Structure formats: structure tokens, C-alpha cells
C-alpha positions as CSV (number, residue, x, y, z in Angstrom):
1,X,39.5,-1.8,-19.9
2,X,36.0,-3.1,-19.9
3,X,33.4,-0.7,-21.2
4,X,30.3,-2.6,-20.2
5,X,29.3,-2.0,-16.6
6,X,26.3,-3.8,-15.3
7,X,23.0,-2.0,-14.5
8,X,23.7,-2.4,-10.8
9,X,27.2,-0.9,-11.2
10,X,25.7,2.0,-13.1
11,X,23.1,2.6,-10.4
12,X,25.8,2.4,-7.7
13,X,28.0,4.9,-9.6
14,X,25.2,7.4,-9.9
15,X,24.6,7.1,-6.2
16,X,28.3,7.7,-5.5
17,X,28.2,10.8,-7.6
18,X,25.1,12.0,-5.8
19,X,26.5,11.4,-2.3
20,X,30.1,12.6,-3.0
21,X,31.8,9.2,-2.7
22,X,35.0,10.1,-4.4
23,X,36.9,6.9,-4.0
24,X,34.0,4.9,-5.6
25,X,33.7,7.4,-8.4
26,X,37.4,7.2,-9.3
27,X,37.3,3.4,-9.1
28,X,34.4,3.2,-11.6
29,X,36.1,5.7,-14.0
30,X,39.4,3.8,-13.9
31,X,37.6,0.6,-14.8
32,X,35.0,1.8,-17.4
33,X,36.3,5.2,-18.5
34,X,34.3,7.7,-20.7
35,X,32.0,5.0,-22.1
36,X,30.9,3.9,-18.7
37,X,30.4,7.5,-17.7
38,X,28.2,8.2,-20.8
39,X,26.1,5.1,-20.1
40,X,25.2,6.2,-16.5
41,X,21.7,7.8,-16.4
42,X,18.8,7.4,-14.1
43,X,15.1,7.0,-15.1
44,X,14.8,10.8,-15.6
45,X,17.8,11.1,-17.8
46,X,20.0,12.6,-15.2
47,X,23.7,11.9,-15.7
48,X,26.6,11.7,-13.3
49,X,27.3,15.4,-14.0
50,X,23.7,16.3,-13.0
51,X,24.2,14.5,-9.7
52,X,27.5,16.1,-8.9
53,X,26.4,19.6,-10.0
54,X,23.0,19.5,-8.3
55,X,24.5,18.5,-5.0
56,X,27.6,20.7,-5.2
57,X,30.1,17.9,-4.7
58,X,33.7,19.2,-4.7
59,X,35.1,16.8,-2.1
60,X,33.3,17.9,1.0
61,X,32.3,14.4,2.2
62,X,35.8,13.1,1.7
63,X,37.2,16.0,3.8
64,X,34.6,15.4,6.5
65,X,35.7,11.8,6.7
66,X,39.3,12.9,6.9
67,X,38.5,15.3,9.8
68,X,36.7,12.5,11.7
69,X,39.4,9.9,11.3
70,X,42.6,11.9,11.5
71,X,44.1,14.5,13.9
72,X,44.0,18.1,12.9
73,X,47.6,18.3,11.9
74,X,47.1,15.5,9.4
75,X,43.9,16.7,7.7
76,X,45.8,19.1,5.3
77,X,47.8,16.1,4.0
78,X,44.8,14.1,2.9
79,X,44.3,13.9,-0.9
80,X,40.7,15.1,-1.2
81,X,38.8,13.6,-4.2
82,X,36.9,16.2,-6.1
83,X,34.0,14.2,-7.6
84,X,33.0,16.8,-10.3
85,X,36.5,17.4,-11.5
86,X,37.1,13.6,-11.6
87,X,34.1,13.3,-13.9
88,X,35.2,16.3,-16.0
89,X,38.7,14.7,-16.6
90,X,37.1,12.0,-18.8
91,X,33.7,13.5,-19.8
92,X,33.3,14.0,-23.6
93,X,32.0,17.4,-24.7
94,X,28.5,16.1,-25.5
95,X,28.0,15.0,-21.8
96,X,28.4,18.6,-20.6
97,X,25.7,19.5,-23.1
98,X,23.3,16.6,-22.4
99,X,19.9,17.5,-21.0
100,X,17.7,15.4,-18.8
101,X,14.0,14.7,-19.5
102,X,13.1,18.1,-18.1
103,X,15.4,19.7,-20.7
104,X,18.0,20.9,-18.2
105,X,21.8,20.4,-18.7
106,X,24.1,19.9,-15.7
107,X,25.1,23.6,-15.5
108,X,21.5,24.5,-14.8
109,X,21.3,22.2,-11.9
110,X,24.4,23.9,-10.4
111,X,22.7,27.3,-11.0
112,X,19.4,26.3,-9.5
113,X,21.2,25.1,-6.3
114,X,23.5,28.2,-6.1
115,X,26.6,26.0,-6.5
116,X,29.1,28.7,-7.7
117,X,32.2,26.4,-7.5
118,X,30.4,23.8,-9.7
119,X,29.5,26.4,-12.3
120,X,33.1,27.6,-12.3
121,X,34.5,24.1,-12.7
122,X,32.2,23.5,-15.7
123,X,33.2,26.8,-17.3
124,X,36.9,26.2,-16.8
125,X,36.7,23.2,-19.1
126,X,38.1,24.3,-22.5
127,X,35.4,25.3,-25.0
128,X,36.3,22.5,-27.4
129,X,35.6,20.1,-24.7
130,X,32.2,21.5,-23.9
131,X,33.0,24.3,-21.4
132,X,33.5,28.0,-21.7
133,X,31.1,30.8,-22.4
134,X,28.6,28.7,-24.5
135,X,27.7,26.9,-21.2
136,X,26.4,30.1,-19.8
137,X,25.0,32.4,-22.4
138,X,23.7,32.2,-25.9
139,X,26.0,34.2,-28.1
140,X,25.3,35.6,-31.6
141,X,28.7,34.4,-32.6
142,X,28.9,30.8,-33.8
143,X,30.0,28.5,-31.1
144,X,31.8,25.1,-31.4
145,X,28.9,23.5,-29.6
146,X,25.3,24.3,-29.1
147,X,24.7,26.9,-26.3
148,X,23.1,25.5,-23.2
149,X,19.4,26.2,-23.1
150,X,16.8,24.4,-21.0
151,X,13.3,23.4,-22.0
152,X,12.0,26.9,-21.0
153,X,14.4,28.4,-23.6
154,X,16.6,30.0,-21.0
155,X,20.4,29.8,-20.9
156,X,22.3,29.6,-17.6
157,X,22.7,33.4,-17.4
158,X,19.0,33.9,-17.9
159,X,18.2,31.1,-15.5
160,X,20.3,32.6,-12.7
161,X,18.5,36.0,-13.1
162,X,15.1,34.3,-13.4
163,X,15.7,32.2,-10.2
164,X,15.8,35.4,-8.1
165,X,16.1,35.2,-4.3
166,X,18.6,32.8,-3.0
167,X,20.6,32.6,-6.2
168,X,22.3,36.0,-6.0
169,X,25.8,34.6,-5.5
170,X,25.7,32.4,-8.6
171,X,23.9,35.1,-10.7
172,X,26.6,37.6,-9.7
173,X,29.4,35.3,-10.6
174,X,27.9,34.4,-14.0
175,X,27.2,38.1,-14.8
176,X,30.9,39.0,-14.0
177,X,32.3,36.1,-16.0
178,X,30.1,36.9,-19.0
179,X,30.9,40.6,-18.9
180,X,34.6,39.9,-18.9
181,X,34.4,37.1,-21.5
182,X,32.5,39.5,-23.9
183,X,35.2,42.2,-23.6
184,X,34.6,44.0,-20.4
185,X,37.6,45.3,-18.4
186,X,38.4,44.6,-14.8
187,X,38.2,48.0,-13.1
188,X,40.6,46.9,-10.4
189,X,43.3,46.8,-13.0
190,X,42.7,50.2,-14.5
191,X,44.8,53.1,-13.4
192,X,43.1,55.4,-10.8
193,X,45.3,58.3,-11.6
194,X,44.0,59.2,-15.1
195,X,43.1,62.8,-15.6
196,X,42.4,65.0,-18.6
197,X,42.1,68.7,-19.2
198,X,38.7,69.9,-20.2
199,X,38.0,73.3,-21.7
200,X,34.6,74.8,-21.9
201,X,34.0,78.0,-23.8
202,X,30.9,80.0,-23.1
203,X,29.5,83.1,-24.9
204,X,31.7,83.1,-28.0
205,X,34.5,81.3,-29.7
206,X,37.3,83.8,-29.1
207,X,38.7,81.9,-26.2
208,X,37.8,84.7,-23.7
209,X,36.2,83.4,-20.6
210,X,37.5,79.9,-21.2
211,X,37.8,77.8,-18.1
212,X,40.4,75.0,-17.8
213,X,40.1,72.3,-15.1
214,X,41.5,68.9,-14.4
215,X,38.9,66.1,-14.1
216,X,39.6,62.9,-12.2
217,X,38.2,60.2,-14.6
218,X,38.7,57.5,-12.1
219,X,35.9,58.9,-10.0
220,X,33.7,59.3,-13.1
221,X,32.8,62.8,-11.9
222,X,33.2,66.2,-13.4
223,X,33.5,69.3,-11.2
224,X,33.6,72.2,-13.6
225,X,33.4,75.9,-13.0
226,X,31.8,77.9,-15.8
227,X,32.3,81.7,-16.1
228,X,29.9,83.7,-18.2
229,X,31.0,86.9,-19.8
């Protein structure tokens, strides 16, 4: 396998990543592999991952072509090329961490353009290969790779919140992922039948006037009757 694409081939490859040309992307990767992928950068330092993440390319153009050229009953049979996942199959860990001249890594481009599926695809890459929680949020615990912060000093979680209007979907997804990754529980999996007996004693400690009532914890409310002596 040759690992020395020409400058024209590198430029064409970046355009293919930008415009979701899956066939061309896979052909380049088959010929030049990870080394060719690492060599592909534009004049602003944007990599193939920046192009795919910034434009949200997960095979949409390929599917549109299939719809235009085939009858409806055949569209589902078409093998849709996912440009971003094709890149992630061969991308070394450092490429997921690589920033452009503005200091932004690929995940920040996905965040700024509200491409939730692209953020998820990056995070789904194992942490030892550059993905996982360190892509989204700076953690006090030591990570295998440097957390992803842009030139403004914001990680992807902060960037999603900072971006504000129009980025609610990606901000919500990141917030949920980070919460669960840091130990939060999925309320949907918790039992909704939990109750406990609560006893309040008012006036003295003799037990007289004590009131016992069951409280539904799943509703996170307490309806207690208190009797004074």
C-alpha cells in the first residue's frame, strides 16, 4: 500500500469528506490508509475529521443518490457509506485530538453545527483510540489522552452550553452522556414502586402522638400528617 498521496489527491480527498462522497473516501483510505488520512489537511489545518464533523456527514448524500437512481423497494438494500465512520475505522487516536489553526478539534465542529450523530460517533470510539468522555469534558481524573479543549479553553461540554440558541439538541445529548458517564443513574430503569415508612414524633420522645405514613419516593414528594399533642 502506497502511503504517499499527491497534493492533488489529498485536496480531492478533503473535498470528498466535505461533500459526503463516500465511495471516493473509501477508495482513498483503501489505497493510502492511516498515513494518507493523517497527511490530509487544508491551509487552515482542518483535517478530514473536521470536514466530516462540520458538515454532519453520515451517508446522507449516498442515500439521496440511491433514492434518485433506484425504485423505492430497492433503496433499503443499498449499502450506504458512512463517511465519518469510514474515517474513524482507520484514524489514529491523535487525529481525534488534532486541532486546526483556530484551536478547535473535530468534535467542536460537530458541536457548533449541532450534529448530534457525529458527536455520538466520535464518543463511541474507545477511549484508548481517542474517543470516550475525554472528548467532551475535562475530568479531574487522569485520562489516557489530553482532554479536548479549544483555543478559548472550553471543552465540548462547555462549548455546547456556551453556543446557546440552536444548539440545544447537542447540548442536551452531551449533558446526558456526561451525567451517566460520571455515575448518574438512568431514572427510567429505577423502580417506581419504592416506598418507605416515615415516623415523625412531635412534642416528646415517648412515642405518643407519633404518626406513621407511607411515602412514595418515586414521585419525590412527601405528604405527611402531623398531630400535635
